[in-house]
C-alpha positions as CSV (number, residue, x, y, z in Angstrom):
1,M,85.5,198.2,77.0
2,T,86.4,198.3,73.3
3,L,84.8,200.6,70.7
4,L,85.0,199.3,67.1
5,L,84.4,202.0,64.5
6,L,83.8,200.9,60.9
7,L,83.9,203.3,58.0
8,N,82.5,203.4,54.5
9,N,78.9,202.2,54.9
10,Q,79.8,199.9,57.8
11,V,78.3,200.2,61.2
12,A,79.5,199.2,64.7
13,A,79.3,195.5,65.4
14,D,77.4,194.3,68.4
15,A,76.0,191.1,69.8
16,A,72.6,191.6,68.3
17,Q,73.8,191.4,64.7
18,T,73.5,188.2,62.8
19,M,76.5,186.0,62.0
20,P,76.6,182.9,59.7
21,T,76.4,179.6,61.4
22,V,80.0,178.4,61.4
23,Q,80.9,174.8,61.3
24,V,84.4,173.5,62.0
25,L,84.5,169.8,60.9
26,L,87.5,167.6,61.9
27,E,88.1,164.1,60.7
28,T,88.8,162.1,63.8
29,T,88.7,158.6,62.3
30,A,88.8,157.6,58.7
31,D,85.9,159.3,56.8
32,V,84.2,160.4,60.0
33,M,83.9,164.2,60.5
34,V,83.1,165.6,63.9
35,D,81.6,169.0,64.4
36,V,83.9,170.9,66.9
37,S,82.3,174.3,66.2
38,A,81.2,174.8,69.8
39,D,84.8,175.1,70.9
40,Y,86.3,177.3,68.2
41,M,87.6,180.6,69.4
42,V,89.1,182.0,66.1
43,F,90.1,180.8,62.7
44,T,92.0,182.3,59.8
45,T,92.3,181.2,56.2
46,V,94.6,182.4,53.4
47,R,94.2,181.3,49.8
48,G,95.3,182.5,46.4
49,R,98.3,184.8,45.5
50,N,99.4,188.4,46.1
51,R,99.6,189.5,42.5
52,E,98.4,188.3,39.1
53,L,101.8,187.2,37.8
54,D,102.6,185.1,40.9
55,Q,101.8,181.4,41.0
56,F,98.9,180.3,43.2
57,Q,100.1,179.0,46.5
58,A,98.7,176.3,48.7
59,G,95.9,177.6,50.9
60,T,96.3,177.4,54.7
61,A,94.0,177.6,57.7
62,Q,94.6,178.0,61.4
63,V,91.8,177.1,63.9
64,T,92.1,177.7,67.7
65,L,89.9,175.7,69.9
66,S,89.1,176.1,73.6
67,D,90.5,173.0,75.3
68,L,90.1,173.1,79.0
69,T,89.3,169.4,79.2
70,R,92.3,168.5,76.8
71,K,89.9,166.6,74.4
72,Y,91.9,168.0,71.4
73,D,95.3,167.3,72.9
74,P,96.7,164.4,70.8
75,S,98.7,163.1,73.8
76,N,95.7,162.8,76.1
77,T,95.0,159.0,76.2
78,A,91.7,159.7,78.0
79,G,90.5,162.1,75.3
80,P,87.4,161.2,73.3
81,Y,89.3,161.4,70.0
82,Y,92.5,159.6,71.1
83,P,94.5,158.3,69.2
84,N,93.0,159.7,66.0
85,L,94.0,163.3,66.2
86,K,96.8,163.2,63.5
87,P,98.2,165.0,60.6
88,M,96.6,164.5,57.2
89,R,93.1,164.2,58.7
90,S,90.5,166.4,56.8
91,L,89.5,169.8,58.1
92,Q,86.5,171.7,56.7
93,L,85.3,175.2,57.5
94,T,81.9,176.3,56.4
95,G,79.5,179.2,57.0
96,T,75.7,178.9,56.6
97,W,73.8,182.0,55.7
98,N,70.1,182.3,55.0
99,G,69.8,178.5,54.6
100,T,72.7,178.2,52.2
101,T,76.0,176.5,53.4
102,Y,79.1,178.0,51.8
103,P,82.5,176.3,51.9
104,V,85.2,178.5,53.4
105,F,88.2,176.2,53.5
106,T,88.9,172.5,52.9
107,G,92.2,170.9,53.6
108,Y,94.4,168.5,55.6
109,V,95.8,168.8,59.1
110,D,99.5,169.7,59.2
111,S,100.0,169.9,63.0
112,I,98.1,170.2,66.2
113,E,99.6,172.4,69.0
114,S,98.3,172.6,72.5
115,E,99.0,175.6,74.9
116,Y,98.4,175.7,78.6
117,A,98.6,178.9,80.6
118,G,99.8,178.8,84.2
119,P,98.0,180.3,87.2
120,P,96.1,182.5,87.7
121,N,94.6,182.3,84.1
122,G,94.6,178.5,83.6
123,N,93.5,178.9,80.0
124,A,94.0,176.0,77.6
125,T,93.8,176.0,73.8
126,T,94.6,173.7,70.9
127,T,95.5,175.2,67.5
128,I,95.1,173.1,64.3
129,Y,97.1,174.1,61.2
130,A,96.0,172.8,57.8
131,T,96.9,173.1,54.1
132,D,94.6,172.6,51.2
133,G,94.8,169.9,48.4
134,F,98.0,171.3,46.9
135,K,99.7,169.5,49.8
136,V,98.4,166.2,48.6
137,L,99.4,166.8,44.9
138,E,102.8,168.1,45.9
139,A,103.5,164.8,47.7
140,A,102.1,162.6,44.8
141,D,105.1,161.5,42.7
142,L,104.2,160.7,39.1
143,A,105.9,157.8,37.3
144,S,109.1,158.2,35.4
145,S,107.2,158.6,32.1
146,A,103.7,158.6,30.7
147,Y,104.3,155.1,29.5
148,A,105.3,154.0,33.0
149,Q,102.2,155.7,34.4
150,E,100.0,153.7,32.0
151,V,101.7,150.4,33.1
152,T,101.4,151.3,36.7
153,T,97.7,151.9,36.3
154,D,97.1,148.3,35.2
155,S,99.1,146.8,38.2
156,P,101.5,144.3,36.6
157,S,102.5,141.3,38.6
158,H,106.1,141.5,37.2
159,W,107.8,144.4,35.5
160,W,111.4,144.3,34.3
161,R,112.4,147.8,33.3
162,L,115.9,146.7,32.3
163,G,117.5,150.1,33.1
164,E,120.2,148.7,35.4
165,T,123.9,148.7,34.5
166,G,124.3,145.1,35.4
167,V,122.6,142.0,36.8
168,P,120.4,141.4,38.6
169,Y,117.8,143.2,36.5
170,F,115.1,143.9,39.1
171,D,111.5,143.0,39.0
172,S,110.2,146.5,40.0
173,V,106.9,145.2,41.4
174,G,107.8,141.7,42.5
175,T,110.8,139.5,43.5
176,A,111.4,137.6,40.3
177,H,114.6,139.3,39.4
178,L,116.4,138.4,36.1
179,E,119.7,136.7,36.3
180,V,122.1,135.4,33.7
181,G,121.2,131.8,32.7
182,V,123.6,129.0,33.6
183,G,126.3,128.8,30.9
184,K,125.1,132.0,29.3
185,N,126.4,135.6,28.9
186,A,124.7,138.7,29.9
187,P,123.3,141.2,27.3
188,T,124.8,144.6,27.1
189,P,123.2,147.3,29.3
190,G,123.0,151.0,28.7
191,A,121.1,151.3,25.4
192,D,118.9,154.4,25.2
193,S,115.4,153.8,26.5
194,L,112.9,152.8,23.7
195,I,110.3,154.9,25.5
196,S,110.0,158.6,24.6
197,R,110.6,161.0,27.5
198,E,111.9,158.2,29.7
199,A,115.3,158.7,31.3
200,G,116.0,155.0,31.8
201,D,118.0,152.5,29.7
202,A,117.3,149.3,27.8
203,L,119.2,146.1,27.1
204,T,120.9,145.1,23.9
205,F,120.9,141.4,22.9
206,T,123.0,139.9,20.2
207,E,122.4,136.8,18.0
208,L,125.1,135.0,19.9
209,N,123.8,131.7,21.4
210,S,125.2,132.4,24.8
211,V,123.0,135.4,25.8
212,Q,120.1,134.8,28.2
213,L,118.4,136.2,31.3
214,V,116.1,134.0,33.5
215,S,113.8,135.0,36.3
216,A,113.5,133.6,39.7
217,A,110.7,131.1,40.3
218,G,107.3,132.7,40.0
219,G,108.3,135.0,37.2
220,A,106.2,133.1,34.6
221,T,102.6,133.9,33.7
222,S,99.9,132.1,35.6
223,G,96.2,131.6,35.8
224,S,93.6,131.4,33.1
225,Q,94.3,134.8,31.6
226,Y,97.3,137.1,31.4
227,T,99.1,139.7,29.3
228,V,102.8,139.9,28.4
229,E,104.0,143.2,27.1
230,F,107.4,144.5,25.8
231,V,109.0,147.0,23.5
232,I,111.7,146.0,21.0
233,R,113.9,147.5,18.3
234,S,115.7,145.2,15.8
235,P,118.3,146.4,13.3
236,L,117.0,143.9,10.6
237,P,114.6,141.0,10.7
238,P,116.7,137.8,11.0
239,S,116.5,135.2,8.2
240,T,116.4,132.5,10.8
241,T,113.8,132.4,13.6
242,R,115.2,134.1,16.7
243,N,113.6,133.9,20.2
244,I,112.7,137.1,22.0
245,L,111.2,135.6,25.2
246,Y,109.7,132.4,26.5
247,W,108.5,130.8,29.7
248,R,108.8,127.3,31.2
249,D,106.5,125.7,33.7
250,S,107.5,124.7,37.3
251,S,109.1,121.5,36.1
252,G,111.3,123.3,33.5
253,L,109.4,122.3,30.4
254,L,109.4,124.9,27.6
255,E,105.8,125.8,27.1
256,E,105.5,129.1,25.2
257,Q,107.9,131.3,23.3
258,V,107.8,134.5,21.2
259,S,110.0,134.6,18.1
260,F,110.9,137.0,15.4
261,S,111.9,136.1,11.8
262,G,111.6,137.5,8.3
263,A,113.5,138.8,5.3
264,A,114.3,142.1,3.7
265,D,112.6,145.0,5.6
266,A,109.7,143.1,7.1
267,G,109.6,140.6,10.0
268,A,107.0,138.4,11.6
269,L,106.2,137.8,15.3
270,M,105.2,134.3,16.2
271,W,103.6,133.2,19.5
272,G,102.1,129.7,19.7
273,P,99.5,129.4,16.9
274,L,99.8,133.1,16.1
275,N,101.9,134.5,13.2
276,S,101.9,138.2,12.4
277,N,102.6,137.5,8.7
278,P,105.5,139.9,8.1
279,T,103.8,143.1,9.1
280,I,106.6,144.5,11.4
281,V,109.0,146.8,9.6
282,A,112.4,146.6,11.2
283,N,115.4,148.8,10.4
284,D,115.6,150.1,14.0
285,T,111.9,150.8,14.2
286,V,110.6,150.7,17.8
287,R,107.6,148.4,18.3
288,H,105.3,147.9,21.2
289,V,104.1,144.3,21.5
290,A,101.3,142.9,23.7
291,L,100.3,139.3,24.0
292,V,96.9,138.8,25.6
293,Q,95.7,135.4,26.7
294,T,92.1,134.9,27.8
295,A,90.7,131.6,29.1
296,T,89.9,130.6,25.5
297,D,91.8,132.9,23.0
298,K,95.1,134.4,22.2
299,F,95.5,138.0,20.8
300,M,98.6,139.6,19.4
301,Y,98.8,143.4,19.3
302,V,101.6,145.5,17.7
303,D,101.7,149.2,18.3
304,G,98.2,149.0,19.8
305,A,96.6,147.4,16.8
306,L,95.3,143.8,16.8
307,I,97.4,141.8,14.3
308,T,96.1,138.3,14.8
309,S,94.1,136.1,17.2
310,A,93.3,132.4,17.5
311,A,91.4,130.1,19.8
312,S,93.8,128.7,22.4
313,A,93.2,127.7,25.9
314,A,95.4,129.1,28.6
315,T,98.1,127.1,30.4
316,D,98.8,127.7,34.1
317,Y,102.6,128.4,34.6
318,T,102.4,129.1,38.3
319,G,105.9,128.7,39.8
320,G,107.6,128.7,36.4
321,R,110.3,130.9,35.1
322,F,110.4,133.7,32.5
323,Y,113.3,134.0,30.0
324,L,114.6,136.8,27.8
325,G,116.8,135.4,25.0
326,T,117.6,132.1,23.5
327,A,115.7,128.9,24.3
328,S,118.5,126.8,22.9
329,T,120.4,128.1,19.9
330,N,118.6,131.1,18.4
331,N,118.8,134.4,20.2
332,F,117.1,137.7,19.3
333,G,119.5,140.4,18.1
334,G,118.3,143.9,19.1
335,V,117.1,146.0,22.0
336,I,114.4,144.9,24.5
337,D,112.8,147.3,27.0
338,E,110.0,147.4,29.6
339,V,109.0,143.8,29.9
340,A,105.8,143.5,31.9
341,V,103.5,140.6,32.9
342,Y,99.9,141.2,34.0
343,P,97.6,138.7,35.8
344,T,94.7,139.8,33.7
345,A,93.9,140.0,30.0
346,L,94.2,143.7,29.2
347,S,91.4,145.1,27.0
348,A,92.2,146.4,23.5
349,A,91.7,149.9,24.8
350,R,94.2,149.6,27.5
351,V,96.7,148.0,25.2
352,A,96.2,150.9,22.8
353,S,96.7,153.4,25.7
354,H,100.1,151.7,26.5
355,A,101.2,151.7,22.9
356,A,100.3,155.3,22.4
357,E,102.7,156.4,25.1
358,V,105.8,154.7,23.7
359,A,106.6,157.3,21.0
360,T,104.2,160.3,21.7
361,P,103.3,160.2,25.4
362,W,100.1,162.2,26.0
363,N,101.0,164.3,22.9
364,G,98.3,166.7,21.7
365,D,96.5,166.9,25.1
366,T,94.5,170.0,25.9
367,P,95.6,171.4,29.3
368,G,92.4,170.3,30.9
369,A,92.9,166.7,29.7
370,R,96.5,166.7,30.8
371,I,95.6,167.9,34.3
372,A,92.9,165.3,34.5
373,R,95.5,162.6,33.6
374,V,97.7,163.9,36.4
375,L,94.9,164.0,38.9
376,D,94.0,160.4,37.9
377,A,97.5,159.3,38.5
378,A,97.5,161.0,41.9
379,G,94.2,159.3,42.9
380,W,92.4,162.6,43.1
381,P,88.6,162.2,43.3
382,G,86.7,162.9,40.1
383,A,84.0,164.8,42.0
384,L,86.5,167.3,43.3
385,R,87.5,168.8,39.9
386,Q,86.4,171.7,37.8
387,L,88.6,171.8,34.8
388,D,88.3,174.0,31.7
389,T,89.4,172.4,28.4
390,G,92.0,175.1,27.8
391,T,93.1,176.5,24.4
392,S,96.7,175.3,23.9
393,V,97.9,172.0,22.5
394,L,100.5,170.4,24.7
395,Q,103.7,168.5,23.8
396,S,104.5,164.9,24.8
397,A,104.7,164.6,28.5
398,E,107.9,164.4,30.5
399,L,107.0,163.3,33.9
400,D,109.3,162.1,36.8
401,T,108.0,164.9,38.9
402,T,105.1,165.6,41.3
403,A,101.5,165.8,40.3
404,L,101.3,169.4,41.5
405,E,104.4,170.5,39.4
406,H,103.2,169.0,36.2
407,A,99.6,170.2,36.7
408,Q,100.8,173.7,37.3
409,K,103.1,173.5,34.2
410,A,100.1,172.4,32.1
411,A,98.0,175.3,33.4
412,A,100.9,177.8,32.9
413,S,101.4,176.6,29.3
414,D,97.9,177.7,28.6
415,F,98.5,180.9,30.5
416,G,95.7,180.0,32.7
417,V,95.4,179.4,36.5
418,L,95.2,176.5,38.8
419,F,94.1,176.6,42.4
420,I,92.1,174.7,45.1
421,R,88.6,176.0,45.6
422,A,87.2,176.6,49.1
423,D,85.3,173.3,48.8
424,G,88.5,171.4,48.1
425,A,88.1,171.0,44.4
426,V,90.9,171.5,41.9
427,R,90.0,174.4,39.7
428,F,91.7,175.1,36.3
429,I,90.7,178.1,34.3
430,G,92.1,178.4,30.8
431,R,93.2,181.7,29.5
432,A,90.0,182.1,27.5
433,G,88.0,181.9,30.8
434,L,89.9,184.8,32.3
435,F,88.4,187.2,29.8
436,N,84.9,188.6,29.5
437,Q,83.7,187.4,32.9
438,A,80.6,188.9,34.5
439,E,81.0,191.4,37.3
440,L,79.5,189.8,40.4
441,A,79.4,192.8,42.7
442,T,80.1,196.5,42.9
443,F,81.8,197.9,46.0
444,G,82.1,201.6,46.7
445,D,81.9,204.4,49.2
446,G,79.0,206.4,47.7
447,G,75.9,204.4,48.4
448,G,73.5,204.0,45.5
449,G,73.5,200.3,45.6
450,E,77.3,200.0,46.1
451,L,78.4,197.5,48.7
452,G,80.6,198.9,51.5
453,Y,84.1,198.2,52.5
454,V,86.2,199.0,55.6
455,S,89.2,200.0,53.6
456,M,90.9,199.6,50.2
457,R,94.4,200.3,49.2
458,P,95.0,201.9,45.7
459,E,98.6,202.1,44.5
460,L,100.7,203.2,41.5
461,T,103.9,201.1,41.5
462,D,106.6,200.0,39.2
463,Q,106.8,196.6,40.9
464,L,104.7,195.0,38.2
465,I,106.1,196.8,35.2
466,R,107.2,194.2,32.6
467,N,108.8,195.7,29.6
468,D,111.4,193.0,28.6
469,V,109.6,189.7,28.5
470,T,111.0,186.3,27.4
471,I,108.7,183.2,27.1
472,S,109.9,179.8,25.9
473,R,108.7,176.3,25.7
474,V,110.5,173.0,25.9
475,E,112.3,172.3,22.6
476,G,111.2,175.7,21.3
477,V,112.9,179.0,20.5
478,A,112.7,181.6,23.2
479,Q,110.6,184.6,22.3
480,N,111.6,188.0,23.5
481,V,109.6,191.2,23.3
482,K,110.6,194.6,24.6
483,D,109.0,198.0,24.7
484,A,111.7,200.6,24.2
485,T,109.6,203.6,25.4
486,S,108.8,201.9,28.7
487,I,112.4,200.9,29.2
488,S,113.6,204.4,28.6
489,T,111.0,205.8,30.9
490,Y,110.9,203.3,33.8
491,L,114.2,201.4,33.3
492,R,114.3,197.7,32.4
493,H,111.9,195.4,34.1
494,S,112.6,191.8,32.9
495,Y,110.3,188.8,33.2
496,A,111.0,185.3,31.9
497,V,108.9,182.1,31.8
498,E,110.8,179.0,30.7
499,G,110.1,175.3,30.2
500,L,106.4,175.6,29.1
501,I,105.0,172.6,27.4
502,H,102.7,174.0,24.7
503,N,103.7,173.1,21.2
504,S,103.9,176.5,19.5
505,D,106.5,179.2,19.4
506,T,103.8,181.5,17.9
507,L,101.9,181.1,21.2
508,S,105.0,181.9,23.2
509,R,105.4,185.1,21.1
510,S,101.8,186.1,21.5
511,A,102.0,185.6,25.2
512,A,105.2,187.7,25.4
513,E,103.6,190.5,23.4
514,F,100.4,190.4,25.5
515,T,102.4,190.5,28.7
516,V,104.4,193.6,27.6
517,S,101.2,195.3,26.4
518,E,99.5,194.7,29.7
519,F,102.4,195.5,32.0
520,K,104.7,198.0,30.2
521,D,103.2,201.0,32.0
522,P,102.3,201.4,35.7
523,Q,98.6,201.5,36.3
524,R,96.5,202.4,39.3
525,R,95.6,199.2,41.1
526,I,93.7,198.3,44.2
527,S,96.1,195.9,45.9
528,N,93.6,194.8,48.6
529,M,90.2,195.6,50.1
530,V,88.9,194.7,53.5
531,V,85.3,194.0,54.1
532,A,83.5,193.5,57.5
533,P,80.2,191.9,56.5
534,R,78.5,192.3,59.9
535,G,78.0,196.0,59.0
536,D,75.6,195.0,56.2
537,P,75.0,191.3,56.8
538,S,72.2,190.6,54.4
539,N,74.1,192.0,51.4
540,L,77.7,191.3,52.4
541,F,77.7,187.8,53.8
542,P,76.5,186.2,50.5
543,K,79.5,187.9,48.8
544,V,82.3,187.2,51.3
545,L,81.1,183.6,51.5
546,G,80.2,183.0,47.9
547,L,82.9,184.8,45.9
548,E,85.8,182.7,44.7
549,L,89.3,183.3,43.4
550,E,89.4,184.8,39.9
551,N,85.8,186.2,40.3
552,Q,85.3,189.8,39.0
553,L,84.3,192.9,41.0
554,T,83.9,196.6,40.3
555,V,85.5,198.9,42.9
556,K,84.6,202.6,43.1
557,D,86.1,205.3,45.3
558,R,85.7,209.0,45.5
559,P,88.7,211.0,46.7
560,P,87.8,212.8,50.0
561,G,89.2,216.1,48.6
562,G,86.9,216.0,45.6
563,G,87.5,215.2,42.0
564,S,86.2,212.5,39.7
565,A,85.3,209.1,41.1
566,N,87.6,206.2,40.3
567,S,86.2,203.0,39.0
568,Q,88.1,199.8,38.3
569,D,87.2,196.3,37.2
570,T,89.2,194.0,39.4
571,T,89.9,190.3,39.8
572,I,90.1,188.5,43.1
573,E,93.6,187.0,43.4
574,G,93.6,186.2,47.1
575,I,91.1,185.6,49.8
576,S,91.7,185.8,53.6
577,H,89.2,185.4,56.4
578,T,89.5,186.1,60.1
579,V,86.5,184.8,62.1
580,T,85.5,184.6,65.7
581,P,82.0,183.7,67.1
582,M,81.3,187.4,67.2
583,W,83.2,188.8,64.2
584,W,84.1,188.2,60.5
585,E,86.6,190.1,58.4
586,T,87.5,189.3,54.8
587,T,90.4,190.7,52.8
588,W,90.6,190.3,49.0
589,N,93.9,190.8,47.1
590,L,92.8,192.4,43.9
591,A,94.3,193.0,40.5
592,P,93.0,195.0,37.5
593,S,91.0,192.8,35.1
594,F,92.8,192.2,31.8
595,G,93.0,195.4,29.8
596,A,95.0,198.6,29.7
597,S,93.2,200.1,32.6
598,G,90.9,197.3,33.7
599,T,88.0,198.6,31.6
600,P,85.7,196.5,29.4
601,G,86.6,196.5,25.8
602,S,90.4,197.1,26.3
603,V,91.2,193.8,24.7
604,W,89.8,192.3,21.5
605,A,88.7,188.7,21.2
606,L,87.3,187.1,18.0
607,G,83.6,186.7,18.0
608,V,83.1,187.9,21.6
609,T,80.5,190.5,22.2
610,G,81.5,193.7,24.0
611,F,85.1,193.9,23.0
612,G,86.4,196.9,21.1
613,E,87.8,197.5,17.7
614,L,91.2,196.0,17.1
615,G,93.9,198.5,16.6
616,T,91.9,201.5,17.8
617,A,91.6,201.3,21.6
618,T,92.4,197.6,21.9
619,R,94.9,194.8,21.2
620,L,94.6,191.2,20.4
621,S,94.1,188.7,23.2
622,F,95.6,185.3,22.7
């Protein structure tokens, strides 16, 4: 017999007390969830972070199922779910209380482990381990640049990135690789990419007549509509017409070509009946060019703007070849980069999106907008997002990383937070959203409407003192702030955040000053609090099921030996659950809400009711 004694307004748990209806939902075939709740023995979940200066980690869950019939054993060929018990299947845990279903955890299976006990017990269990959506975002590689991400979004049929050091120049989405034409010389590789924040290279062509690249068969445009796109830089407009690119049909006849000519500092692009009428300034200016063919019309865009258009029916070049360089005697002299062919006529909006990312990729985004772009690129569902706009302005994007890393960088650059909610949605809270939140519950040990806890752990520690803080952004000047009194009293406690992508050194400075102000002195903090809701189910279950990371609580305690009661406004930084069919325990990792001692009015924010007088008992939030 086991006696369970709960303190602080809790009561002993017994079989007569009410529990939420727990659902354990497992995806056994694509998009089909099976309720396996009848077999669960215990589950645990962990989400969030330990302390407020840590980065939010991927949430995890562990569910143990009774498996005497081996139906959850992935190797059991006679099992009802064979062969569909696999990693990356969805796992959802919910609790229904008083008619409301609350999400507890949503994620993806990592592994499935079976365990069989020998005689005389003969027990059999299967344990499923899962990780939340951070797992998906961490595995989602972004393109090499924002420009490349835009190109990828529109699914080109051919894309010659021209970053190789020698032939062949590979078609990155097809097989029509570019080779040197018969009797021709190769262009010079290794020019700096014409795409901002792109690590690749480009090709330099000269006006020599012997320079030419030709694709394998099938590299030409085809069908009733298409788009051809490229980026160029020319030292000067040539006085004689020079060919940039052209394509031949399957019989080898020259059908279409794009040429460049002009005088002084202005040059014109020509394509079939279209002439841009010297509007392209040269002198090493980078230009994005898109040629769009519909079934009935041609459109020429330069830097995302429509330059000219004309009625012109499309010609089908199926099986033909695509050429960069001279058709006969006149070759373009300059740099060519990122040549792409699309089997569709791109809209003006999509052309403009591509052009915008050549020089200033995603520049000026808000953090929320940047995270949305990243989630789009990762294929993350729109319905599973809750994104604040954020306050900072972000620099041009440098990608070539994972979706998770760039999204976290965008959130950190606003000094906000990013995590996966219990229902599986990506949640971004900008720094402004971390202030002035409503207190959603008051826990204490004195009755009077306070909710009870099993235990809480207050501490006074130097582990979170930060009195020498350096914060810097990409291409910015590192901002360092120190507090001499704190360093003298508690020794030096350094903290550095580097590589942020906001666009202001002033913001870096403000963040460093704020961090020192918040963390230069130790403060009493409640590191965690344990709640057993079965002791007061009608009041506690809606809280342990409904509260989310970064929600605000007030926690009160009265020292057993007497003295004044302690009260602290706290923020939930981590949530852990341990659940069986007869028991539920929740642990919250807590941190003082922003402010000198976690009390309302300890920071000042412009135009926000309830904050104190600047310079008296408060300091400026940022």
